[in-house]
C-alpha positions in Angstrom: -22.0 3.2 7.3 -19.0 1.9 9.2 -15.3 1.6 9.1 -14.1 -1.3 11.1 -10.6 -2.4 11.9 -10.1 -5.9 13.4 -8.1 -9.1 13.4 -9.4 -11.9 11.2 -8.7 -15.1 13.0 -7.5 -18.1 11.1 -4.4 -20.1 10.3 -2.8 -16.8 9.2 -4.3 -14.0 11.3 -4.3 -10.6 9.6 -5.5 -7.1 10.4 -8.5 -6.1 8.2 -10.0 -2.8 7.4 -13.7 -3.2 6.5 -16.1 -0.6 5.1 -19.8 -1.5 5.2 -23.4 -0.6 6.0 -26.2 -1.7 8.2 -27.7 -3.8 5.4 -24.9 -6.3 5.4 -22.9 -4.9 2.5 -19.2 -5.0 3.3 -15.9 -4.8 1.6 -12.6 -5.7 3.2 -9.5 -3.7 2.2 -6.0 -5.0 2.5 -3.8 -2.5 4.3 -1.9 -1.7 1.1 -5.2 -0.8 -0.6 -6.2 1.4 2.3 -2.8 3.2 2.1 -3.2 3.7 -1.6 -6.7 5.0 -1.1 -5.4 7.6 1.3 -2.5 8.5 -1.0 -5.1 9.2 -3.8 -7.0 11.7 -1.6 -6.7 14.5 -4.2 -8.0 12.2 -7.0 -10.9 11.1 -4.8 -11.8 14.6 -3.8 -11.7 15.6 -7.5 -13.9 12.6 -8.4 -16.7 13.4 -6.0 -16.7 17.1 -7.0 -16.6 16.5 -10.8 -19.5 17.1 -13.1 -18.2 14.5 -15.5 -16.4 11.9 -13.3 -14.5 8.9 -14.6 -14.1 5.8 -12.4 -11.0 5.7 -10.3 -9.1 2.5 -9.8 -6.9 2.0 -6.8 -5.3 -1.4 -6.9 -8.4 -3.7 -7.0 -10.7 -1.1 -5.6 -12.9 0.8 -8.1 -14.5 4.1 -7.0 -17.3 5.5 -9.1 -19.7 8.4 -8.8 -23.2 7.2 -9.6 -26.7 8.7 -9.5 -29.4 7.0 -7.5 -32.7 8.7 -7.7 -30.9 11.9 -9.0 -28.6 12.0 -6.0 -24.9 11.5 -6.3 -23.5 8.5 -4.5 -20.0 7.0 -4.4 -19.8 3.3 -5.2 -16.8 1.4 -3.9 -16.3 -2.0 -5.6 -13.8 -4.7 -4.6 -14.0 -8.1 -6.3 -17.7 -9.0 -6.5 -18.8 -6.7 -3.6 -19.8 -3.1 -3.4 -20.8 -0.4 -0.9 -22.6 2.9 -1.7 -22.2 6.0 0.3 -22.6 9.8 0.1 -19.7 11.8 -1.2 -19.4 13.5 2.2 -19.0 10.1 3.9 -16.1 9.2 1.6 -14.4 12.5 2.3 -14.9 12.0 6.0 -13.3 8.6 5.8 -10.1 10.3 4.4 -10.0 12.4 7.5 -9.7 9.1 9.6 -6.3 8.3 8.2 -4.3 8.8 11.4 -7.0 7.0 13.5 -6.9 4.0 11.2 -3.2 3.8 11.1 -3.0 4.0 14.9 -5.6 1.2 15.3 -3.9 -0.9 12.5 -0.5 -0.7 14.3 -2.0 -1.5 17.6 -3.8 -4.5 16.2 -0.7 -5.7 14.4 1.3 -5.6 17.6 -1.5 -7.3 19.5 -1.7 -10.0 16.9 2.0 -10.9 17.2 1.9 -10.8 21.0 -0.9 -13.4 21.1 1.0 -15.9 19.0 
């Protein structure tokens, strides 16, 4: 699994936060969705620890706890794409809040300096 922060080049460059895996599955979160994801930390922690979880919707991002071969996995869905990960991985991602924010701010400043 990976969490990637970068600048998407194009007519309107923007900083992207991508979550993906080595099999090519990837979802790109807008910064506002990432911030809402982090703000819902307690709800996400409750979801992955629940014995009867309900899907959690954060803006357009849907977070579900699903069983694959009798093992709990977290499914992140955004638009028509999804990524699966272990509950421990999703909890670890929440610990990266400060790192992601630092990189996002750095990339945002860099993007404007290159115009």
